[in-house]
Residue, then its C-alpha position, 0 to 999 in steps of 0.5 A: m504516399s504522403s510524407e507528412p508527419v503524423l502527430v501522436a499524443l503520448t501521455a504517461p498513465a496516471r500514477r496510482h496513489l498507494a491509498d487509492g481504493l485501499v481502504v474498504a468497508p468489511a463487506a467490500a474487502p476482497p478475499g485474502r488472508i486476514i491480518a489483525a493490526d493489533l497483533e504484535i509487531a514481530e508477528i505482523a512482520d513474519i506474516l508480511a515476509e511470508a505474504a511477499h513471497s506467496d500468491t495470496g494477498l492480505v487484508a488488514r483490519t484496523d481503524d487506526p490511520r497510523r497502524a494502516l500506514a505502518l502496514v503499507a510501510g511494512t508491506a513495501a519493506a517486505l517486498c524490497g528486502e528492507d527491515i520490516r519491523t523498522a518499517l512497521t514501527g517508523p514508516d518512511v513516508g518519503f520512501l513510500t511516496g517515492l515508490k515507482p508505479q511498478a512498486v506501488e502495484a507490487v505493494r497493492g498486490v500483497l496488501l489487497a485492502i485495509e478493512t475498517q468500519r469507517p472507510r471514508e475517514l480512514a482513507q482520508e487520514l491515510t492519504g494525508l499521512l502519505a502526502p509527499v514529504a518536502d525536502 
């Protein structure tokens, strides 16, 4: 029996960005309850609160990057027990970019996709809006 040490490379899995693969064309959206982003804030907040405690996810429809960011923030707030309406009207990018991988997966488990007619552009804009905030 050899007493030589065995070297094992340990690497952390790549961190998934909140926007990775989130924005899709209408034909590519997964099945889920559709939420129109032009609904009133109170109605969106109620839907997000319900979805955070159900087995079915949501697919949001919007072409507006700020509305997409608001929906991501509202979903995170619903899961974290925070004020959903506040998150929808004033997303905290620092909070969102600081989410741990498990929290990112939880958000993505509720907000399955954001459906848009311009997926490439909206994905780039949302990624830009979710850029980490300097302290």
